[in-house]
N, C-alpha and C positions, 0 to 999 in steps of 0.2 A: 545422257541418263542410262544407267545400266539396267537392263531387263533380265529377269531370271525366268526361264520358261516354266519351271515347275516350282514356283514359289510356295512357301509353307515349310512345314517340318518334313525333312527327308531322312532316309535311313542310310547308313554307310553302304557303299557299293552301288548306290543309285547314281545314275548319270545326271548331271546338271548342265544346262546350257545357258551361257551368259552372252550378252551382246551389248555393244555400245558403239555409236557412230565414230567417235574420236579415239577409239581404243586401237593400240598397235601391239600391246603385250598385256599379259595377265599374271596375277599371282593370287593363290587361294590360301588363306590362313585358317588353321583349325581352332578349336575352342581354347587352346592354350597359346595362340598367337604364332604357331609354327607354320612355315610354308610347306605344303604337301603337294601342290600342283602348280604348274606354270605353263604358259603357252603364248602364241602370237596370233595376230589377226584381229579383225573386228568382232569375230565370234569365237567363242571358246567352249568346248565340251569337255568336262572332266568327271572323274569318278570320285565320289566322296570317300574320305578316309580321315584318319587323325582323331584327336580328342573330340568328344561330344560337346555340344553347346552351340554358341553362335559362331558360325563360320563367316569370314569376311572375304568378299571377292573384290579385288582392287584392279582397276584398269590404268594402264600407263600409255603415254604418247611415245612418239618416235625418239624423244630425248630421254626416255626412261623416267619421266616425271609422272607421279601419280596424278590422275585427273579426276577419277571418281572411285567411289567404293560403295558397296552395299553389303547386306548380310542376310543370312538365312539360318534357320535352326536345324541342327542335326541331333537325332535321338534314335534310340532303338529299345526293344524289349527282348528279353531272353526267350528263346524258343528253338524248336527243331521242326523243320518242314522237309519230309522225305517223299519221294515220288509214290511210294506204296502206302503212305500215311500210317504205317504200322507204328513207328516211333513217335510220330506226332500225336497219335491217339493215346499211346501209352503215357506220354508226358502229360497230356490233358487229364487222363484218369488219375495219375499220381497227384497232380496239382489240385484236382477237385477234392481228393481225400484230405490233403494237407490243409487247404483253405477252409474246408468245412469244419475241421477241428479247430483251427486257429480262431475262426470267427464265430464258432458256436453253433453251427447248423447241425441237425441230426444228433443232438445230444452231446456234441463235442465241448471242449473247453473254450470259453471266450478268451479274447486277447487279454493277457494279464497286464493290467495298468495299475500302477501304484504311485501315490504321491509321497515322495521322500524329500523332506525339506523344501527347498525352493523349486523343485522340478518334479516332473513325472517320468516314470520309466515304463517301458513296454517289453513284454516277453512273449515268445511263441507259446510257451507253456509255463506252468508255475514252478518248475524245478530247473536248476541251473544245468544239470546234465542233459535233460531232455532238450532244453533250449540250444545247447551247444551242438549236440548231435544233429538237431534240425537245421542248424545254420549252414551246414555243408550244402544243403539244397536251397534254403530260403535266401541265402546271400544273392542268388540270381534274380530274386523277385521282390524282396522287401529290404528296407533301408534302415531298420532300427535295431540292429543287433547290439551296437555299442552301448545303448542305454542300459540294457540288462547286465552286461558285463561290468559297467561302471558301478552299478548298484552293489553287485557282489564283491567288487574290489573295495569299495568304500566301507562296507560293513563286515569285511573279513575279520575274523577273530584275531586278537593280538598275537596268539601263538602260531598263526598261519592257517588254522583250520578254515575250511571253506564251507559255507552253508549250502544246502541243497534246495530247500523250499523257500519261496517267498509268497506268502498267502495273505489275503485280506482278513480282517477280523470284523465281520458285520456287527454293527452296534458296539464294537470294541469288546465283544464277548471272547473269552479265551478260545483259542484254536485247539484242536485235538492234541497237537504236539506239547501243549503246556500242561496237560494232565495225563500224558501217556506213561509216565513213570521213567522216562529216559534221563531225567535230571535237568536242572536249570542250565547246565552248560551246553545243552543241545537245542536251546531255542533263545531267541532274543527279540523282544517286543520293540518296535520302532515306530516312527512317524506319529508320535503322541498316542500310541495305542491302536492305530488304524491297521497296522500290518505286523507280521511276525516272520522272522527268519527261523529256519529249523533244519535239523539234520538227523537222519537215522544213525544211531551209533554203530550199527552193523555195516554201514556203507564204507567203501574205500576206493572208489574211483573218482571221487569229487575233485581231489587236488589235481590229478592229471587232466581231467576234463576242463578245469578252470584255466590251467596253463594253455591248453588247446584253444579255449575260448579267446584268450588274449591273442594268440597266434593267428587264428582264423579271422578275427576281427581286423587285425592289422593287415593281413593279406588282402582283405576285401576293401578296406578304406584307404590304405596307403599312407596313413598318418603316422610318420615316424615319431613326432613329438608325443602324440598320445601313447604310442607303444612304449616309448622310453619311460613315461610316467607310471606305467603299470608293471615294470620289471621287478621292482622290489616286492610287489604283491605276489608275483609268480615265484620269486625266490623264497618268500616266507611259506608259501604253500608247499614247495618242494621240501623245505626244512621240516615241516610238520609231517609230511608223508614218509620221511625217512628217519624220524626220531620218535614220534608219538607211539606209546604202547598200543593204542587203538589201531595204528596204521602199519607199523614196521616190525618185521620179524628179524631179530638179531641172529637167530639160528640159521635162517635160510638166506638172509641178505636180499629179501624180496618183500613186497607189500603183502600184508596178510589181513584176513578177516575170518569170522566163523564160517561154517559151511553153508554157502548160498548157491543157487544155480547161477553160475558164472557171475555176471556183474549185477544181478538183481538184488533187491533190497529186502528180501526175507530169507531167513535161515531155516535149516531143517528143524523138524520137531525135536530131534535128539539134541540139537544145539540149544533150541529155545527152552527146553526143559531145565537147562543149567541156569537160566536167568529168569525164572518165574513164569516160563511159558510164553514170553513176549518174543514174537518172531523178528522184531527189528532191534532188539536190545543186545548190547555186548558189554562185557565187563572184563578188562584185562586181569589175568590171574584166575578168573573163573571160567570164562569162555574158552573153548578149545579151538584155537586159531590154526590157520593153514594158508598156503599161498594159492590163490586163484590166478592162473597165468594171464588172464585178460587185464587184471589190475596192474601187474608189473610191466606187461608189454605196453600198456597205455602210458605208464609213467616213463618208460624208456623212450617212447616216441616224443612225449612232452619234453624230456631232457634234450633231445635232438633239436626240437623247435626253439626251446629256450636258449640253447647254445647259439643258434643262428641269430636270434634277436639280440642277445648280449654282444656278440661279435659285430653286429650291424651298427651298434652305438658305441663301440670301442671299449666295452667292459671285458677285456680279454682274460683277466684273472678269474672273474666269476664264470666266464664262458668255459674255461678249462676245467674248473671244479665241477660244473654241471655236466660237462662231457664225460668226466670220469665216473660220475654217478650213473649215467646212462649206460656206459660201457659195463660197469659192474652188474647192473640189472640184467643186461642181455647175457652176460657170461653165466649168471646163476639161473636164468631161465633155461638156457641150453643144458646146464648141468642137472637141474631137478625136473624140468617139465617136458623137454623135447624127447620123444620116444622114437624118432626116426621117421614117423609118418605124420604126426601132428603133436600139438602141445597137450599134455595130460591136464585134465580139468583142475584138480585140487591136490596139493601136496600137504598132508597134515604135519603139524609140528609134533603131535603126539599120536603116533600110529596105533597105540594101544586103545585109544578111545573108539568104541564100536558105534558105527552107524549102519544098522542092518537095512540098507536100501533095497536089497534084492536085485542088484545089478552089478556086473563086472565094471567097476569104474575105470579100469585101465583101457577099456575099449570104447569109452564114451567120448564122442566128439562134441565139444561145446561151441557155442556161437562165436566166441572170441578167436577161434581159429580162422574164421573168415575175416575178422578184423585184422588179425596178425598179418595177413597178406599185404596190407596197406600201412603197416607200422614199422617198416624198415628191416624186416628179416632178410636172410640171404635168399638168393634166387633158388638155390637147391631146396631150402626149406619150403619156399612158396610152391615149387613144383610138387613136392611131396604132399602138401596140404590139398592142392588142387586135385591131384590124383585120388586122394582120399575121398573128396566130395564126389568125384566121378564114380568111384566105387559105390558110394552110398546111393547114387542115382540108379545104378544098375540093380542094386539090391532091393530098392523100394519103388521102382518106377511104376509097378502095377498096383500099388496100394497107397502111395503118398502123392500129394500134389507137386512135390519137388523135394530135392535133397537138401533144402535150406533149413535144416532143423536147428532149433535153438539148443536142443540137447538130444543126442541120439546114441544109444537107445535111452529113453526117459527113465525116471525113477519110479518104480512100482509103489514104493512106500517112502514115507518120511516128509512129504510136502503137503499133507492135508488136502485142502480143497483144490490144490493145483494138480489135478489128475493127469494121468498119462495122455500124451498127444495133444494137450492143450497148452496155450500160453507158452512160457519158456520151458516147460517140462515136456518137450517133444513136439511143440507146435512148429509150424513151418512159416517163416517170417520173411517179408520183403526186405527187411534190413540185412538179413544174412544173404539173400539173393543179390542185393545191390553190392555189398562188400565183396562177395565172391566174384561177381561179374567184373568189378573194377580190378580186382587182383588178377583175374584171368587175362584181361586186356593188357595189364602191365607186364605179364610174365610169359607172353608168347602163346597164350591159349585163346586167341581172339575169336575163333569159331565157337568155342565154349561160352565165352562172354556173350556173344550174340544169341546163342541158343538159350541162355538163361533169360535174357531180356525178352526174347520172343515168347518163351513159356510163361513168363509173368504177364505179358500182354494177353496171351490166350486165356489165362485164368481170370484176368480182368474182364474179358468178354463173357466168360462163363458166369461169373458172379455179378456182372454189371457194375463192378467197382474193383479197386485195389484195396483189400482190407488191411487191417493192422497185422493180423495173423491168420493163417489157415490152420485148420485142424490137421495134425500130423498124419493120422490115419483114421479112416472111418471104420466103425465096427461092421462086421458082417450082419446081414439081416438074419435074426434068429429063427429057428424052426419053432412054429407055434401051431396049436390047434385053435380053430375059431368056431364059435357057435353063434349063428345069426338069428336074432329074435324075430319072430313073425309079427309084423306090425299091421298086417292086412286088416284084421278085424277092427282096428282103431283108426285107420287112415280116414281122413275127412277132407283132404285138400288136394287139388290138382295143380301140377306144375304150370300148366298153361292158363293164361288169363283169358283165352278166347274159346276154349273147348266147351262144347255143349254137354255138360254132365250134371249130375246131382251134387257132385263134390264142390266144395267152396273153391273158387278160383284163387290161384296163388296170390295175386296182388290186387285183384278187383280193379285193375287199371289196364285192361286189355293186353296189348303186346309187351307190356313191362312185366316180364315173367321169367320163368326158368324152363322154357319149353325145350331147350337144347340138352337138358340134364339126361345123361345116359341111364338106362334102366336095366334091371335084371341083376344077376350076381356079378359083381364087379370088384376090382381091387383098387382102392384109393390109398396112396401113400403106404403101400404094403399091407393094408388092412382090408379084409374081405367084408363086403356089405351086400345085402340083398335089397336093391332099390325097387320098389313096387311098380309093376307095369299097370298103369291105370286102365288099360284096355281089358284086363281080366279081373279088375277089382272095382267095378261099378264107377269107373272114372276117377277113383281116389288113389293118390300116389304117395302121400306122406301125411304126417300128423301135424296139425296146427293147434298150438296151445296158446291161449290168450284169455285175459279177463274179459275181453270184449267179445260179444256174440258176433258171428255164429260159430266161433272157434270153441274148442273144448277148454274149460278153465282148469281141468285136472285130468290126468290119465294114469291108470294103474296098469302096468305091463307085467304079466306073470313071467317068472323066470324058472324057478324050481331046480336050480343047480348051483354049484360053486363056480367061482371065477376069480382069477387074480387081477384081471384088468377089464374095464368096460370101455368100449370105444363108441363114440357118438358121431354120426354123420348128420350135421345140422347147420342151421343158419338162423338169422334174426332179421325182423323188420321192425324198425322203430324202437321206442323205449329210450331210457336215459342211462343205460349201462347195465341193467339187470334183466336177463332173459327170463329167469324164473328160479325155481328151486328143485333140487333132486333129492329124493329120499330113498336110500337103500333099506328095504325091509328084509330082515333075516328071519329064518324059520324058527329061531329060538325066541322071537318076540322083540329083539333089540333092533335099533335103527341107527342109521348114519345119515344126517341131513346136511346139505350144503347149498349155497347160492351158486347159480350159473352166471358168471359175469363176463361182460364184454371185455375183450383184451386178454383175459386169462383162459377162458374156456370156449368162447364163441366170438364171431365177428359178424357184422352186417353183410348182407348179400350183395350190395352194390360196392364194387371195387374192394373186395375183401383184402385185408392187410395181412401179409405174412412178414413178420419181423425180419429185417435183413441185418440188423445190428449183430455184432459178434456176441457170443455167449459161451460161458464155460459149461452150461447146462444143456442136456439133450432136450429136444422139443417135446412138449406135450400137446401142442396144437399146431396144425398146419393147414394151409389151403388144400382141400382135397380135389377140387375140380373148378375150372374156370370156363365160362362160356360168354355169350353175348345175347342181347335182345334188341328190339327196335329203339329202345330208349337209352340203353347204356352199353358201351363197348366192352365192359367186363363185369360180369356177375359171377357169383360162385358160392360154394358151401365149404364148411370146415370139417376136419376130423379132429376130435379131441379125445385124448386118452386119460382115463381116471384110474388110478391105482386103488383097488378095493382095500380099505383099511382092515378088513377081516376076511382074508381069502380062505381061512379055514371054516368059515360059516357058510351054510347053504343060503343062497339068496332066494327069498320067497317071491318078491316082486320089486319093481321100480316104480316110484311115484313121481310124476312130473307135474309140478304146480306152476301156474302162470305167475308172471311178475305183477307188480303193483300198478304199473303205469300204462297198461294196454299194449305192451310189446308183444309181437307175434313170434313165438318160438316154434320154428319148423323143424321137425325131426324126420329125417329121411331113412335112417337106419340105426340100429343098435346091435353091436357085436361083442360077444364075450371072448376072452382069451385066457389061456392057462399059464401065460408067462408075463413077466413085468412089461411095463410100457416100452414100446419101441416104435418111434416114428423116425424116418430118415433124417439124420442131422444135416445141417446146412453145409458143412465143410468149413465153417468159419470158427475162429476162436476169438480171444479177447486179451486185453491187458497192456499191449505195447502202444504208445501213442503213435498215431498215423504219421504225424509230421516228422518223427524220428525214423520210424520203420520204413515208411514209403519214401521218405526223403532220401534214403540211401540209394534207391533205384534212380531217382533224379540225378544224384551225384554220379552214379555209374554211367548214365547216358551222356552227361555234359563232359565229364573229365575222362571217362573210360572209352566209350564208343566214339563220341565226337572228338575227344582228345584235346581239349582246350585246358591248358595249365598256366597258372600264374607263376612264371619263372621269377618275377619280382612282384612285390605287392601292387595291387590294382592294375595288373597287366602292363606295368611300365615296360617290362620285357615279357615275352610270352614263348611258350613251347606249344606247338600245334602238331598234334599227332593223330590225324584222322584214320580211323580203322574201319571205314565203311566197306572196304574191299572184302571184309569177312561177312558182309550181309548181302542181300539181294538189291540193295539200293543202287540206283544209277545216277540220281541227282538229289542232292540234299543241301538245304540252306541252314546253317547253324549260327545262332546269335547267343553269345554268352556274355552277359553284362553283370558286373558287380554293382548293385544299386546303391550301396553305401558310398563307394568311391567314384562311380561312373566309368571306370575302366571297362573295356570290352574287347572282344574279338568277334568278327563276323566273317564267315566264309561261305562260298558256294562251291560245292564239290560236284564234279561231273565225271562220269566214267563211261568211256566208249570202248570199242573193241581193242584198241591199242594204245590209248592215251588216258591218263588221269589229269584232269585240269582243276585247279583251284584258283578262285578269285578271293583275295584276302584283304581285309581292312581291320584297323584297330588303332588304339591310342599308343601302342607299344613302339618303342624306338628301334627294337630289333626283335626278330622272330626266328626261333629255331623250328624249322619245318621238318617233320619226320612222317612220311606217308607210307602206310602199309601197302605193299605191292600185292596184287592178286596172286594166288597160288599158281605155280607153274610158269610164272614170268619173273623177269627181273628188270630193273631200270636200265634203259639204254642211253638216255640223255635227258637233261633237264634244261628247260628254257624258262627264264624269268623276264617278264615284260618283253618277250620276243627274242632275247639274247641267250645264247648257251652259257651255262655257268657250271663250275665244278660241283660235284656232289659226292657223297659217300653212301655206301650201303651198310646198314646195320642189321645184324642177324640175332634173333633171340628165339631159342628153340627152333622151330621150323619156319619161322616168320621172317620176312625181309622187309626192311624199311629203306626208302630213298630219303636221304637227309641233305638239307641245304640251308645255309644261313641267308636270311633276308634282312637287309638293313634299311632303315628309314621308315617314316610314318606314312608314306604314300601307299596307295594300293599296290598289291602284287598280283600279277597274273602268271601263275606257275603251270607249266605243262610238263608232265613226266611221260616220256615215250617208253613203252615197254617192248620187250622181246621175250619169246618163249625160251624156256630152259629145258 
């Protein structure tokens, strides 16, 4: 009987010990029945490799007859484990952001599940383009990308147009797209009225993303038959993109659209005015079109990928035709868009149509320049773009979270609510950081790629998450005059629940209080307040307002001056969402009255909430101070800013009324200001899906830094290009697995003073290994499984790689000896 020392599920590169009394020889078969290890003796220790699944251990006697066999399961999950934990933590933070969005936590989108005919389909998000962008990262963790692509293939419009949205229709009520004014050709109700496909007429990256989706799905699942069945869908999409008046510019020979910010789905106010003010509408012959380089570069990349798929199945005539289309796109991109440093954002077909954005468009760097690095441009162009981003870093390093702008400089005018330094109008996005880092790794700027990932990780620590978008630049704190109102005559409450005073205790629950609250003239969130010292005010430190005795049910605070903004330092105990009411009494006898609501103006004092979600609006309420007491590890108070609706009128007094349900509204300070509301913004913005934006960072880690590439679909063959020498890492374990197909690469990287060592396993039949050599050294010799082998040195920019071919599905133990240069 064969015994396995570590029975159960094991991971590739783990050692397994087998033993049997009558065994004289051994063979081990992987999940596809291929032999990857053999040995002799009654006991056999081997390293796991080959395809995942059930591995078989067979024992043979001295006559080479099989006498016994047993099996064990081999599996793994994608991940990165580095000795410093920097990249492990970054990956965890990125995955947390993505999975929260996919599964609906913290206000994200739930998994999109639709019943279409006889089957269901799932998507990461509800749009095809978001889903496909996300797949670059999610293919390492989830296995249902093909379902979504199949749905969009099966419901593709007859002329080849591709839908963007697939959304449910609750109670079969019409969705927004059906009465948006876009026209019936831009939506299609399906599944007996339960769901609807739709597309914004202004959009023009959907066809190339659709082709990319087929390509990426095939690369992850390795299913040649499925891929071949979707090629006609891809060809129809290409036909639409290069012939439809909505999509194609005969004048420029490029894909066109009205003026949007790069690949985004809303056009400028000047363009919208031509089509009734609708920001997502386009009408050929009415709209003023032009070429956005990202659309055409994406289609050129899709042509390369479609050509490869067509060649793979023997459709050589179609492949040659598609290849020519891609070549023409690249030629015209260089002719019209390349300026020697980067690709110019928008080339108008009608230069006489004025769009007074208030910015020099020739100097704007848009986000698709980072994408271009990974879309087949020349090495020289890639280097120029990378150096452009490095220049932006130097120019903005003191005022911006990073040089990964969606648009720099942003548009001062023309995009309505999408203000400067937010969202794609100057926001700083993880997706640009990820694409830029990946391109830096590919083109000999490995140190820069590591630096980008390191700074993204540090920002993750600062904000306790990797957000969708960072605010591009934070405004400077304005100069203001403050006038602090004197609340001493009205104070009736003490912060302490144990102080022996005539004032009402804060909580009447002993040490469950605010005794750590700082007193005196203080600054909270840049606002000056005078917090009363109870020692000099008969034990009273703040005002307690409540309908319940012994607190005051109403308070009139005299003001006697004008103000543009009123700031309240306050908190709340109890109630059901309403602290009370505030009335501003003006000297001319008029008033302004409003409710003071939880969430908008005030928070409870136990674990006060400060919204961490991204927002395009500057805050009007923040946590001003946090402390602790014997009952709660975090208590605090809020600062709330209120814009005076009549700053030209003298304020006679402020009336604070209690709420209807016994809530205790505690006011610690009131300050007037002569300038508009300003509280420090969070540094976050909004608008880009996390699974797309943050997913690009995941992709940059797996394929860029870890250097794991699918040379053939599902890692049938692989290219492994570890670039850890550009980092401080000395030992790293990388597992990259395509969940759809089950193909994987797993390696352990170890770096010592003079040797780089890699232990490698995978389902691949051959592996091209290219290892970045530390700066100042070069490869002296390479040993594979203990034997010296020939190798080559490849140089790109100032980086050197030791390159060696590895054949067979068994594990490879590679040692690269270095010498100084």
